[in-house]
N, C-alpha and C positions, 0 to 999 in steps of 0.2 A: 571826316569828323561827324559825329552824331549831332542831332539837334540839341540845343541847350534847354529848351522848355517846350512842352506841349500843354497848353493851358486854355483858360477861358475867363472872360469877365462877365459880370452882370451889368447890362446897360440900364440907363435910367428908366426905360419903359418896361423893364423886367426880363427882356430877352437875354439869352446867352449868346455871346460872340466868341467863337473859338479862334485861337491863333497859335502859331509856333514861332520860336526864336532860334536863330542860327548865327554862327560866327563869333564876334567879339562883343561881350556884354557892354563894354565901355566905348565901342566904336561908333562911327557915324551911322545914324539909323535910316534904314530904307524899308518902306512897306511895299511888299509885292502882292499884286492881285492876280490870282491864278486864271488859267483858261477854263474851258468847258469841254468835257467833264473833267475837272481837276480840283485840287484842294490844297489845304495848308501844309500837308505833310511832304511836300516836295520842294527842295531847293535846287536850282540848276547846277550849282557846284559848291559844296560845303567848304572844301579846302580853299578855293579862291575867295569865298566870302570872308573867311577868317584872315587870310593873308592880305586882304584889302582893307582890314581894320573896319569892317562893317558889321553892324548889328542888324541882321535881316529879320523882319517880322512878316510872316506870311499869314494871311487872314482868310478864313472861310466866310463867304457871303451867306446871307440868311437862307436857310434851307439846305445848305451844302455842308457836308461833313458834320462837325459838331456844333454848328450855329443854328439857333432856333429859326423857324420860318417867320418871315414878315410878309403877310398877305398883301398883295397889290404893291409890292416894293418896286421902286423905280431907281434909275441911276441917281436921280437927285437926292434920294434919301441916304445914299452911301457916305458922303463926307461926314455927316454927323456921327455915324458909327465909328469912322476912322478917328475923328477927333476925340471921342470918348475913350477909345483904346489908347491913343497916344497919351492922353492925360493920365490914364490909369498906369501907364508905363513910365510916367514922368519924362516924357519926350516932348520938347517944345518944337524943335525943327526936325524935319525928316524929308527924305526923298520918296517919290512914289514911282512905281513901275507897273505897268499893265502888260501882261503877256497874252497874246491871242485874244480870247474873249474878255480878258481883263482890261483891254485897252480903254473902253469907255469909262471904266471905273477910275482909272488914272486921270483921264481927261476931265471928268466932272470934279475931281479934287482940284485940278488946276484952275477950273472955272470958279469953284465955290470957296476954296480955302487957300488961295495963293500965298498968303502971308505966313502960313505954317510950313511951306515947302522949300527945300534946298534945291530941288530939281525934279523934272518930270520926264519920264521915259515911257514910250509905247513900242513894244517889240512884236513883230510878226502878227499884226492885227489888221483886219479888214472892216471891222464893224462900223467905224466912224464914217465910212464911205458907203459900203454896200447896203447898210440898213438905215442910213441917215436920210430918211424920206423928207425931212423938213429942209435940208440944205443941199441935198444932191438930187437934182431934177430927174435923173435917170433911175434912181433907186426904186421908186414906186413902179415905174414902167417895167422894170426888169424882174419884179417879183414873180415867182412861180405861183400857180393857182392856189396851192395849199397855203403858202405863206401869205398871199393876199387875203385869203379867207380868214386866217388867224389874226392878221393885222386888223381887219375890219371888225372882227368879233371883239378883240381887245379894246377897241375904241368904244364899243357899246357896253360891254360887260366883261371887265377884267376877270372876275371870278369864273365866269363861264369859259373864258379863254384858257384859264389855268386848268380847269377840269378837262377841257378838250386836249390840252397839251399833255396832261397826265395819262390820258387814255392813249394818245398817239405814241408816246414814248415808253409806255409801260413795259413791253417786252424787252426793249433795248436797255432800259435802266436795270431791269432784273438780270439781264445777261452781263452787264458791266460788273455786277456784284460777283458773279460766279466766274466770268471769263473776261477780265478787263482788257485783254489784248484785242478784243473786237474793235476797240477804238482806233486801232491801227489798220484795220482792213478797209478796202475800198479805194486805196491809192498806193502806189509804189513808193517806198521810202527812197528819197533822192540820195545820190552818192554822198553828198556832203553831210548827211545825217546818219549814215550807216554806222559810223564809229560809235555813236551814242547807243543805239539799240543792240549793237554787238557786244557791248560791255554789260555783262550779266547783272552787276550790281546797279548800274544806272537804269537799266531796263526794269529791274524789279522795283526800284524806288519810284520810278515814274508810274508804273502800273498800280502800285499800292495806293498812290494818290488818286488815281482814277477810281479804284474800288471804294475808297473812303468817301469820295465826293457824293456818291448816290446812296449812302447807307440809310438815309431817312426815307427812301422810296420815291416813287414817281410823283406823288402829290406834292412833296417838298421840292423836288427838282423842277417841277413845272414852272415855278416863278422864275427860275434861271432861264428856262427855255423860251419864255416870252418877254424877257426884259427889254429887248430891242423894239417890241411892238407897243409898249406903254409909253406915256409921255416922258421925254428925256430929262426935262428940267434944266437944260443948259443948251447953248449953241457953241459948236466948235469954233465958229468964226469970232466969237467973243472972248476966247482965251488969249489973254495978253502975255502970259508967261512964255518963256522959251520952252519948246517941247522937242525932245530928242526922239526921233523915229528911226527904227531899224527894220530892215527887210532882208530876208534871205532870198537871193535870186533864184534858188532852186526850190522855193516853197511851193508844194503842190496844193496848198490850202488857200493861200493869200495871193491874189493876182496883183501884179505891179500897178495896174491902172487904179486900183483902189487906194494903194499907198500914195500914188501921185496926187489923187484928188484930196486926200487928207492934207498933204503938204500944201496944196493950193488953197485949202480952206483955212488952215491955221495961219494966223498973222505972223508967227515967229517960230517956224519949224526948222529943224536941222535934220536932214535925212542922211543915213548911212546905209549903203547896200552891201551886203555880204555876198560876194560871188561864190564863196566856198561852203555855203550853208543853205539849209531849207528852214523848216519851221523850228528845228532844234538849234538854230543859230544862237538862241538865247543862252544855251549851255556852253557852246564853243567860245562865245565872246562875252562871257559873264563879267570878267574883270573890266572890260571896256564900258559895259553898261553901268556897273556900280560906280565907276569913276565919274561918269557923266551926271549922275543924279545925287551925288553926295556933296556935302560942304567941304571945301578944301581951304 
């Protein structure tokens, strides 16, 4: 099934926020926050979304795809954008799901706007542990030299850190525009995810979303690249809502130890491990995810 709408709103500060809608227009609403580099133009499974009676809203973060840049943006700034979009769509209650690098964006919604949410899900994400220097004592110690340098620069001068990130990622961002499959290089696709990438239509849609994510260039993408190094604006340990976590046992990107630390830090976590999947378990188990974060 094709997407229902590819559109944008004008936020109160004048910025454009781009979003897409999938599934059933009158269904239970779920906001999905994409990974990196990824964008609003991908739905893990359009058919399952519709059959689950879900109205899925996928949103581009500032500087990604069709959304205007927000300099010095942080995780803490995200919930206000989400609320403005929900209000524009006349949605009072909605679930949130963060996939991969979208995990912290779902978590900050759970921390800042719990009264608006029907459920919270985080799938295949390591960020709340691996880069959570404030709450994970080993996170800072395990930083590689380049990451430590970027973190320290971001504390002193976020604008300088963004310029450095743009220079660092310039060639890669440009290559993603012309050859988005480069995002799949560097690791072997696990057996549990091969079905996804062997399906030509699924692979094409996934890579189209990669290409779309960087269409504004490296300077816009830079704020996404350094989001974990800027002040988070929330603590994982302070999230009172139930949070559903999913991890693919075959995931070559997310180590199980990081998922376990997130579970230990969240006061009310529910972990499901998919033995049959890797990072693309979000597509194989999409119906299960939607059921967990929607109102029933």
